[in-house]
C-alpha positions in Angstrom: 0.0 0.0 0.0 1.3 3.4 -0.9 1.4 5.6 2.2 1.5 9.4 2.5 2.6 10.7 5.8 0.5 13.6 7.2 0.8 15.7 10.3 1.0 13.6 13.5 -2.5 12.6 14.7 -1.9 9.4 16.6 -4.4 7.1 18.1 -2.5 5.9 21.2 -4.2 3.2 23.3 -2.3 4.4 26.4 -4.1 6.7 28.6 -1.8 7.2 31.5 0.5 5.5 34.0 -2.2 3.8 36.0 -3.3 2.1 32.8 0.1 1.3 31.4 0.3 -2.0 33.2 -2.6 -3.1 31.1 -0.7 -2.5 27.9 2.9 -3.2 29.1 4.2 -0.3 27.1 6.0 2.7 28.6 4.3 5.9 27.3 7.2 8.0 28.1 9.7 6.1 25.8 7.9 6.3 22.5 7.6 9.0 20.0 4.2 10.0 18.5 3.0 7.7 15.8 2.6 9.0 12.3 -0.6 8.7 10.4 -0.4 7.3 6.9 -3.2 7.5 4.3 -3.3 5.5 1.1 -3.5 7.4 -2.2 -7.3 7.5 -2.0 -7.1 9.0 1.4 -9.2 6.3 2.9 -7.1 3.7 4.7 -5.4 4.7 7.9 -2.1 3.0 8.9 -1.1 3.8 12.5 2.6 3.5 12.9 4.9 4.3 15.7 8.6 4.2 16.4 10.1 3.7 19.8 13.4 5.2 20.6 15.3 5.0 17.3 13.4 2.1 15.7 12.4 2.6 12.1 8.9 2.9 10.8 8.7 -0.6 9.5 7.1 -1.7 12.7 3.4 -1.2 13.3 1.9 -0.1 16.7 -0.3 -2.7 18.3 -2.4 -2.9 21.4 -0.5 -5.3 23.6 -2.2 -8.0 25.6 -2.4 -7.1 29.3 -0.9 -10.4 30.3 1.9 -10.3 27.8 5.4 -9.3 28.7 6.8 -6.3 26.8 7.9 -7.3 23.3 11.6 -7.6 22.9 11.5 -5.1 20.1 9.7 -2.7 22.3 7.3 -2.1 19.4 3.6 -2.6 19.3 1.2 -3.1 16.5 -2.4 -2.2 15.9 -4.6 -3.3 13.0 -5.3 -1.1 10.0 -8.2 1.3 10.3 -10.0 3.2 7.6 -10.3 6.9 8.1 -11.6 10.2 6.8 -10.0 13.6 7.6 -12.3 16.3 9.0 -13.5 18.5 6.1 -12.2 16.2 3.3 -15.1 13.9 2.7 -18.3 12.5 4.3 -17.9 9.7 6.8 -19.2 6.4 5.4 -19.9 3.1 7.1 -16.6 1.9 5.9 -14.7 4.5 7.9 -13.6 3.5 11.3 -12.4 6.9 12.5 -12.6 10.6 11.7 -9.4 12.4 12.0 -9.1 16.1 13.1 -7.8 18.2 10.3 -4.5 20.0 10.6 -6.3 23.4 10.4 -8.6 22.5 13.3 -6.0 21.0 15.6 -3.6 23.9 15.0 -6.0 26.3 16.8 -7.4 23.8 19.3 -7.0 24.2 23.1 -5.8 20.6 23.2 -4.2 20.2 19.8 -2.8 16.6 20.0 -3.0 13.3 21.9 0.4 14.1 23.4 -1.0 17.3 25.0 -4.0 15.5 26.2 -1.9 12.7 27.8 0.4 15.3 29.4 -2.6 17.1 31.0 -4.4 13.9 31.9 -1.3 12.4 33.5 -0.9 15.5 35.6 -4.6 15.5 36.7 -4.3 11.9 37.9 -0.8 11.9 39.4 -1.4 15.2 41.2 -5.1 16.0 41.3 -4.7 18.6 44.0 -2.1 20.5 42.1 -3.9 20.2 38.8 -7.3 21.4 40.0 -6.0 24.0 42.5 -4.0 25.5 39.7 -7.1 25.9 37.5 -9.2 27.1 40.5 -6.6 29.8 41.5 -5.9 31.1 38.1 -9.3 31.2 36.5 -11.8 32.0 39.3 -12.3 34.6 42.0 -12.1 33.5 45.6 -12.8 35.9 48.5 -10.7 33.5 50.6 -8.5 30.7 49.4 -9.0 27.1 50.8 -6.5 25.7 53.2 -3.6 23.3 52.7 -5.9 20.4 51.8 -7.4 20.8 48.3 -9.7 17.7 48.5 -10.8 15.0 50.9 -12.6 11.8 50.0 -13.8 8.4 51.1 -15.5 6.3 48.4 -15.3 3.0 50.3 -18.4 2.2 52.5 -16.2 -0.3 54.4 -14.2 2.6 55.8 -17.0 4.7 57.0 -19.4 7.3 55.6 -18.9 8.4 52.0 -17.5 11.9 51.9 -16.3 14.1 49.0 -15.0 17.6 49.6 -13.1 20.0 47.3 -11.7 23.4 48.1 -13.3 23.3 51.5 -12.6 26.6 53.4 -12.4 28.5 50.1 -14.9 31.3 50.0 -16.5 32.3 46.6 -19.8 32.9 44.8 -20.8 31.3 41.5 -22.9 34.3 40.4 -20.0 36.6 41.0 -17.8 34.4 38.9 -20.4 34.2 36.1 -21.1 37.9 35.9 -19.1 40.4 37.9 -15.8 38.7 37.1 -16.5 38.7 33.4 -17.6 42.3 33.5 -14.5 43.3 35.3 -12.6 41.5 32.5 -14.1 43.8 29.9 -17.1 41.8 28.8 -19.8 44.2 30.1 -21.2 44.9 26.6 -20.8 41.4 25.3 -24.0 39.5 24.5 -24.6 37.1 27.3 -28.0 35.7 26.2 -29.8 35.6 22.9 -33.4 34.5 23.3 -35.5 33.1 20.5 -39.3 32.7 21.0 -41.4 29.7 20.1 -43.0 32.0 17.5 -40.6 33.0 14.7 -39.9 36.7 14.7 -39.8 37.3 18.4 -36.4 37.5 20.2 -34.4 39.4 22.8 -30.9 39.9 24.0 -29.1 40.8 27.2 -25.5 41.9 27.6 -23.5 40.8 30.6 -24.0 44.1 32.3 -27.8 44.1 31.6 -28.0 40.5 32.8 -26.3 41.4 36.1 -28.7 44.2 36.7 -31.7 41.9 36.1 -30.2 39.3 38.4 -29.6 41.8 41.1 -33.2 43.1 40.9 -34.6 39.6 41.4 -32.0 38.9 44.2 -33.1 42.0 46.1 -36.8 41.0 45.7 -36.1 37.5 47.0 -34.3 39.0 50.0 -37.3 41.3 50.6 -39.6 38.3 51.0 -37.4 36.6 53.4 -35.2 34.3 51.3 -31.8 33.9 53.0 -28.6 31.8 52.6 -29.4 28.1 52.5 -33.2 28.6 51.8 -34.7 26.6 49.0 -36.4 28.3 46.0 -38.4 26.0 43.6 -38.3 27.2 40.0 -40.9 26.0 37.5 -40.1 28.0 34.4 -39.8 27.3 30.7 -36.8 28.4 28.6 -37.3 32.2 29.1 -34.4 34.4 30.0 -36.0 34.6 33.4 -34.9 31.0 34.1 -31.1 31.5 34.1 -31.8 35.0 35.7 -33.6 33.2 38.6 -30.8 30.6 39.0 -28.1 33.3 39.2 -30.2 35.4 41.6 -30.5 32.5 44.0 -26.8 31.8 43.7 -26.0 35.5 44.3 -27.7 35.5 47.8 -26.7 31.9 48.7 -30.1 30.4 48.2 -30.4 26.9 46.9 -32.4 26.7 43.7 -34.3 23.6 42.7 -35.3 23.8 39.1 -38.2 21.5 38.1 -38.6 20.8 34.4 -41.7 22.7 33.3 -43.2 19.5 31.9 -43.6 17.6 35.1 -47.1 17.1 36.5 -48.5 18.8 39.5 -48.1 15.6 41.5 -44.4 15.5 40.6 -43.9 19.2 41.4 -45.7 18.8 44.7 -43.4 15.9 45.7 -40.4 18.2 45.2 -42.0 21.1 47.1 -42.7 18.8 50.0 -39.2 17.4 50.0 -37.2 20.7 49.9 -39.7 23.0 51.6 -39.1 26.2 49.6 -39.6 29.8 50.7 -40.8 30.8 47.2 -42.0 29.2 44.0 -41.2 31.0 40.8 -43.2 30.2 37.6 -44.9 31.9 34.7 -48.5 31.8 33.6 -48.1 29.7 30.4 -45.7 28.7 27.6 -46.2 27.8 23.9 -44.5 24.7 22.7 -45.1 24.5 19.0 -48.8 25.2 18.5 -49.7 24.0 22.0 -50.3 26.3 25.0 -49.3 24.8 28.3 -50.8 26.4 31.4 -48.0 26.2 33.9 -49.6 28.4 36.5 -52.6 25.9 36.7 -50.1 23.1 37.3 -48.4 25.1 40.1 -51.7 26.0 41.7 -52.6 22.3 41.9 -49.2 21.4 43.2 -49.4 24.1 46.0 -52.8 22.7 47.1 -51.3 19.2 47.2 -48.3 20.2 49.1 -50.3 22.3 51.6 -52.5 19.2 52.2 -49.3 17.4 53.1 -48.2 20.1 55.6 -46.0 22.3 53.4 -47.3 25.7 52.6 -45.6 28.2 50.3 -46.5 31.9 51.0 -45.1 33.4 47.7 -45.7 32.4 44.1 -43.8 34.8 41.9 -45.3 34.6 38.4 -43.9 35.9 35.2 -46.4 37.1 32.6 -45.4 35.4 29.3 -47.6 37.5 27.1 -46.9 35.6 23.9 -48.6 32.6 25.5 -51.3 34.0 27.8 -52.4 37.4 29.0 -52.5 38.1 32.7 -56.3 38.7 32.8 -56.8 35.1 31.7 -54.5 33.7 34.4 -56.0 32.1 37.5 -55.0 34.0 40.6 -54.8 33.6 44.4 -54.6 37.0 46.1 -52.1 37.3 48.9 -49.9 34.5 47.5 -49.5 35.2 43.8 -47.4 38.1 42.7 -46.7 39.3 39.1 -43.0 39.4 38.4 -43.3 42.5 36.2 -45.2 44.4 39.0 -42.5 44.1 41.6 -39.0 42.9 40.4 -38.2 45.9 38.2 -38.7 48.3 41.1 -35.7 46.9 43.0 -32.1 48.2 42.8 -29.9 47.0 40.0 -27.0 46.2 42.4 -27.0 43.6 45.1 -24.3 42.6 47.5 -22.9 39.1 47.1 -23.4 36.4 49.7 -20.0 34.8 50.0 -20.2 31.1 50.6 -17.9 28.2 51.4 -16.9 25.9 48.5 -18.9 23.1 50.2 -22.0 25.1 50.8 -25.0 23.8 48.7 -25.5 25.4 45.2 -28.6 23.6 43.9 -30.9 20.6 44.3 -31.9 18.7 41.2 -34.4 15.9 41.5 -34.1 12.8 39.3 -36.9 10.3 39.2 -36.9 6.6 38.4 -39.8 4.5 37.3 -40.8 3.9 40.9 -40.1 5.4 44.3 -39.3 8.8 45.7 -37.4 11.2 43.5 -33.7 11.6 44.4 -32.6 15.1 45.3 -29.1 15.3 43.9 -27.2 17.9 45.8 -24.3 19.8 44.2 -22.1 22.2 46.1 -20.4 25.4 45.1 -16.6 25.4 44.5 -15.9 22.1 42.9 -18.9 22.2 40.7 -18.0 25.7 39.5 -14.4 24.7 38.6 -15.4 21.4 37.0 -18.3 22.6 34.8 -16.3 25.6 33.5 -13.3 23.5 32.7 -15.2 20.7 31.0 -17.2 23.3 28.9 -14.0 25.0 27.9 -12.1 22.0 26.7 -14.8 19.6 25.5 -16.2 22.3 23.1 -12.8 23.9 22.4 -14.4 27.2 23.4 -13.3 30.4 21.8 -14.3 34.0 22.9 -16.0 34.5 19.6 -18.3 31.4 19.8 -22.1 31.6 19.9 -23.2 28.5 21.8 -26.5 26.7 21.7 -27.5 23.8 23.9 -31.0 22.6 23.2 -31.5 21.2 26.7 -34.0 22.6 29.2 -32.6 24.0 32.4 -34.9 21.6 34.2 -32.3 18.9 33.6 -28.6 18.8 34.6 -27.5 19.7 31.1 -29.3 23.0 31.4 -27.6 23.7 34.7 -24.1 22.8 33.7 -24.0 23.6 30.0 -26.7 26.2 29.4 -26.1 28.4 32.4 -23.1 27.8 34.6 -20.4 26.3 32.4 -20.8 28.7 29.5 -21.2 31.8 31.6 -18.2 31.0 33.8 -16.3 31.2 30.5 -17.9 34.5 29.4 -19.7 32.8 26.5 -22.6 34.1 24.4 -25.5 31.7 24.9 -28.6 31.0 22.9 -31.9 30.1 24.6 -34.8 28.7 22.6 -38.2 28.6 24.1 -40.0 26.4 21.6 -40.1 23.0 19.9 -37.2 22.1 17.6 -39.5 21.2 14.7 -41.9 24.2 14.9 -43.1 25.5 12.6 -41.3 22.9 10.5 -38.3 20.6 11.0 -35.9 23.3 9.6 -36.3 25.6 12.7 -33.1 24.5 14.3 -31.0 25.4 11.3 -32.9 28.6 10.7 -31.9 29.6 14.3 -28.3 28.5 13.7 -28.1 30.8 10.6 -29.9 33.7 12.3 -27.5 33.9 15.3 -24.4 32.4 13.5 -24.3 29.6 16.1 -20.8 28.0 16.2 -21.3 25.2 18.8 -24.5 23.2 18.7 -25.1 20.7 21.5 -28.2 18.4 21.4 -29.6 14.9 22.1 -29.4 11.8 19.9 -33.1 11.6 20.1 -33.5 15.0 18.4 -30.8 14.0 15.8 -32.7 10.9 14.9 -36.0 12.8 14.8 -34.6 15.4 12.4 -32.9 12.7 10.4 -36.2 11.1 9.9 -37.7 14.3 8.5 -35.1 14.3 5.7 -32.0 16.1 4.6 -33.8 18.9 2.7 -34.8 20.6 5.9 -31.2 20.9 6.8 -29.5 21.6 3.5 -31.8 24.5 2.7 -29.9 26.5 5.3 -26.2 27.4 5.3 -25.0 26.3 8.7 -21.6 27.5 7.8 -21.1 29.1 11.2 -21.0 25.7 12.9 -17.6 24.5 13.9 -18.3 22.0 16.8 -21.3 19.7 17.4 -22.2 17.9 20.6 -24.3 15.0 21.7 -25.7 14.3 25.2 -28.2 12.2 27.1 -27.7 8.7 25.7 -25.3 6.8 23.5 -25.6 8.0 19.9 -25.7 5.2 17.4 -23.1 5.3 14.6 -25.6 5.9 11.8 -27.1 8.9 13.6 -23.6 10.1 14.4 -22.7 10.0 10.7 -25.8 11.8 9.6 -25.1 14.5 12.3 -21.5 14.8 11.1 -22.2 14.6 7.3 -25.4 16.5 6.9 -25.6 18.9 9.8 -21.9 19.5 10.1 -21.1 19.3 6.5 -18.3 16.7 7.3 -16.2 19.5 8.8 -17.4 19.7 12.5 -16.1 17.3 15.2 -18.7 15.9 17.5 -18.2 16.0 21.2 -20.1 12.8 22.2 -20.3 13.4 25.9 -21.0 10.8 28.6 -21.9 12.1 32.1 -24.8 12.1 34.6 -26.8 14.4 36.8 -24.7 13.0 39.6 -21.3 13.7 38.0 -22.1 17.4 37.5 -20.1 17.5 34.2 -18.5 15.6 31.4 -16.7 12.4 32.4 -15.8 10.7 29.1 -15.7 12.9 26.0 -13.8 13.6 22.9 -11.6 16.8 22.8 -12.0 18.4 19.4 -8.7 18.6 17.7 -7.0 16.0 19.8 -8.4 12.5 19.3 -9.5 10.7 16.1 -13.2 9.9 16.6 -15.0 6.6 16.2 -18.7 7.2 15.4 -20.7 6.3 18.5 -17.8 6.2 21.0 -17.4 8.7 23.8 -13.6 8.1 23.4 -11.5 8.8 26.5 -11.9 10.2 30.0 -11.8 13.9 30.9 -9.0 15.3 33.1 -9.1 13.9 36.6 -11.6 11.1 35.8 -10.5 7.5 36.3 -13.1 5.2 34.6 -13.0 1.5 35.5 -14.8 -1.4 33.8 -15.5 -4.0 36.4 -17.1 -7.5 36.3 -19.9 -8.6 38.6 -17.5 -9.3 41.4 -16.0 -5.8 41.2 -12.7 -6.9 39.6 -11.2 -4.4 37.3 -11.0 -5.6 33.7 -8.0 -4.8 31.5 -7.8 -4.1 27.8 -10.7 -5.0 25.5 -13.7 -5.8 27.7 -17.3 -5.1 28.7 -18.8 -4.7 32.1 -20.0 -2.2 34.7 -18.7 1.3 34.5 -17.3 2.6 37.7 -15.1 5.6 38.7 -12.3 5.5 41.2 -11.3 8.6 43.1 -13.4 11.7 43.2 -13.5 14.7 40.9 -14.5 18.3 41.7 -18.0 18.1 40.1 -19.2 15.0 41.9 -22.5 15.4 43.9 -22.1 15.2 47.6 -25.3 13.5 48.8 -29.0 12.9 48.1 -30.9 15.6 50.0 -32.1 14.2 53.3 -31.1 10.7 52.5 -27.4 10.0 52.7 -28.0 6.4 53.3 -29.7 6.0 49.9 -26.8 7.9 48.4 -24.3 5.4 49.8 -26.5 2.3 49.0 -27.3 3.3 45.4 -23.9 4.6 44.3 -21.2 3.2 46.5 -22.2 -0.1 48.0 -22.5 -2.1 44.8 -18.7 -1.8 44.2 -17.0 -0.6 47.4 -14.2 1.8 46.8 -15.8 3.1 43.5 -18.6 5.3 42.4 -21.0 3.0 40.5 -22.5 4.8 37.5 -25.3 2.3 36.8 -24.1 2.2 33.2 -22.6 -0.6 31.1 -19.5 0.1 29.0 -17.3 -1.6 26.6 -13.7 -0.7 25.9 -12.3 -1.7 22.5 -8.8 -2.8 21.6 -7.8 0.8 21.0 -8.9 2.0 24.4 -12.1 3.7 23.2 -15.1 3.7 25.5 -18.5 2.7 24.2 -21.5 3.2 26.5 -24.1 0.5 26.3 -26.8 2.0 28.4 -28.1 1.5 31.9 -27.3 -1.9 33.3 -31.0 -2.2 34.3 -31.6 -1.9 30.6 -29.7 -5.1 30.0 -31.8 -8.0 28.8 -30.9 -11.5 29.8 -31.9 -13.8 26.8 -31.2 -17.4 27.5 -28.2 -16.5 29.6 -26.9 -14.0 27.0 -26.7 -10.4 28.4 -27.5 -7.8 25.7 -27.7 -4.1 26.2 -30.9 -2.5 24.8 -28.7 0.3 23.2 -26.8 -2.3 21.2 -30.0 -3.7 19.7 -31.4 -0.3 19.0 -28.2 0.7 17.2 -28.5 -2.3 15.0 -32.1 -1.6 14.2 -31.5 2.1 13.3 -28.7 1.1 11.0 -31.4 -0.4 8.7 -32.0 2.2 6.0 -35.8 2.1 6.5 -35.7 2.5 10.3 -35.8 6.1 11.6 -35.8 5.3 15.3 -36.1 2.4 17.7 -36.5 1.7 21.4 -36.0 -1.7 22.9 -37.2 -3.1 26.2 -37.2 -6.6 27.8 -40.3 -8.7 28.4 -40.9 -11.9 30.2 -40.5 -15.0 28.0 -41.6 -18.5 29.0 -38.6 -20.2 27.4 -35.8 -17.6 27.3 -36.4 -15.9 30.6 -36.5 -12.5 28.8 -37.5 -11.6 25.3 -36.5 -8.6 23.2 -39.4 -6.2 22.4 -38.6 -3.5 19.8 -40.6 -0.4 19.1 -39.7 0.8 15.6 -40.5 4.0 13.7 -40.0 3.6 10.0 -38.5 6.3 7.8 -41.1 8.8 6.5 -43.1 7.3 3.6 -42.2 3.7 4.5 -45.3 1.5 5.3 -45.4 -1.2 7.9 -45.0 -4.6 6.3 -44.1 -8.2 7.1 -41.2 -7.8 4.7 -39.8 -4.9 6.6 -40.3 -6.7 9.9 -38.3 -9.7 8.7 -35.6 -7.4 7.3 -35.2 -5.6 10.6 -34.9 -8.9 12.5 -32.3 -10.1 10.0 -30.3 -6.9 10.4 -30.0 -7.5 14.2 -29.2 -11.2 13.7 -26.4 -10.2 11.2 -24.9 -7.4 13.3 -25.2 -9.0 16.8 -26.3 -12.6 16.6 -29.3 -14.8 16.5 -29.8 -14.6 20.3 -30.4 -10.8 20.0 -33.1 -11.0 17.3 -36.2 -9.2 18.5 -39.1 -11.4 19.5 -41.6 -8.6 18.7 -41.5 -5.6 16.3 -44.1 -3.1 17.5 -44.7 -0.5 14.9 -44.6 3.0 16.3 -45.6 6.2 14.4 -43.6 8.0 17.1 -42.1 7.2 20.5 -43.3 8.6 23.8 -40.8 11.4 24.7 -40.6 14.3 27.1 -40.4 17.7 25.6 -36.7 17.6 26.1 -36.6 14.5 23.8 -36.0 11.8 26.4 -37.8 8.5 25.6 -40.1 7.4 28.4 -39.0 3.7 28.5 -41.1 3.1 31.6 -44.2 3.6 29.4 -42.8 1.3 26.7 -42.2 -1.5 29.2 -45.8 -1.3 30.5 -47.2 -1.4 26.9 -44.9 -4.3 26.0 -46.0 -6.2 29.1 -49.7 -5.2 28.4 -49.9 -3.6 31.9 -52.0 -0.8 30.5 -53.5 0.1 33.9 -50.0 0.9 35.2 -48.9 3.4 32.7 -48.5 6.1 35.4 -48.1 9.8 34.8 -47.9 10.7 31.1 -48.2 14.5 31.5 -44.6 15.1 30.8 -44.8 13.7 27.3 -44.6 16.1 24.4 -47.5 14.3 22.8 -49.5 12.1 25.2 -51.6 10.9 22.3 -48.6 8.7 21.1 -49.4 6.3 24.0 -52.9 5.6 22.6 -51.5 5.1 19.1 -49.0 2.5 20.4 -51.6 0.6 22.3 -53.8 0.4 19.2 -50.9 -0.9 17.2 -49.9 -3.5 19.8 -51.2 -6.5 17.8 -50.4 -5.1 14.3 
């Protein structure tokens, strides 16, 4: 094969010293591999020389049990690649390489730089993180000699994680005042785009600070003090991040509840955290639909009062585009219009300085059963970690316009709509409406309008827009885009390629991030410009994160493997407890694998060291003794050219123990047919094996999703099991009518 050497872009299956024993190769003694492409630019040959060895040796991934090869040279199999910006990524391409132009300007321009920083973060986490904290953030008082303290082993006592304890700071000050002092007063902090095209607004950093201070002063006037809880039930208006920052400024603990939860769910959260104030708006438009949020809050406040928790103040913003105030139900003495009181307060407000380990916010996560878990994040570590992960994972530049489609009711909206971007002085886009309203081209219309450069969204939305067809994308320029991102679930390779090829024009790297509400920020993620990307892989750990793949007995697995994803040692953004239930915190996250944080996710690591998330381990189906992740089956199904989307659940099976039940949405214009059913099953059999073939294909015109795009698998499990009287709350669905459609098609 004719090889053409290009600038060094190595794939090195060595992450750092604590992993080197697995590969039996010393990272410090080898030079960077060279990448070689064949004359067609398609076949990648990864070559490395150690010491003064010539390039006739190939680099391979050494077996963890093998002794170092006498030649001190390792070999890896050939991979096919495409270079960023050169051509679309096809199914034949194993990796997408960063271009020289992109890497040259990247914050982390090479694997070597990543490895240097990662090594430093693991070998000396105190020095690594204290260096960032000291140089990039304002502290009224520095922490003591001990940067962090941890115990992740339940056998040694209570679980405890602390970072920068004794350090005094304030997140709002670092988001706003610090950036204004640095000369960003007139920089756009927030662009806001209404659900209805043609309505928008902007706030500079100085204007945002004034609005935040007015609300902070109002909250103090009604008795909100440091440590008090404030429940926030707002849609994606500018008033949502304003409220979060106002709470932070005065040391109050905000608990944002996704404005799609039912009154019962909202009441549960009110009862648990006992807020001084609830902040909402009268209504919101999502697409053509009006959602009467104030009515939901009214019902929740009645419910919580009946359970002994009364709230004296309900501050309500009049969202005039959705509903006029005269049509809003009202309770005198409790309900107060935002516009009538907040603008009257001073535009400056003293900062409440807090300890790094003081609470910042509560965010409730709900499972299919049981009491919601109040995840508690504290101030200092979360601030440093979210800002740093945002900066490097998106290769942030001061000129970027950043849009994350997530709602602030979820952790993504906290870390990567509000805090992470603002701590970096970014310009942020907020969009109130539905991504396909008034048509599936709305996202790209918004991208062109605001010249968005970084676009961060969920695989569910990618697949939905993919189903609508390329023409809704290609009618817009999208030339401003330079980095794409994926969050919320593993993105299957076919959706990754569509996102890369069609949306990004084959020139934008994709930061396919894995993290959780509990982790506070990214844990495993590509760094644009550094690592070659494999479609569907989250690649390698972020600085300071030590992922471990363990078997059922908790034994760490080396090299190529699959198992339970755990993390050893703490990181600054880790949550500290479950509010009011530390025992549940320890039992859920630390008892399953003592000494480790258990993520609840399954993960595979391939022979090149890349991580592939396989979904929740409770989404693993045991078919005749074969354990198969639902995400793996879903990925196989959506690789079929006539399948737009799929969701897989397990059902009881008399013979196999569990069977595989697949809900499948065909591509637009494709009819349900027995031929398609057989073809889909054959695709899974071919890609995974006969044992993974679905027992049932359930045709789905659409899947039940929340308005943020999350598939409600709990409902799918009940439909599959025909437990239709146990469907539970469906009020958070974007389209509750989908459930009835699925039930009608159950026997089709």
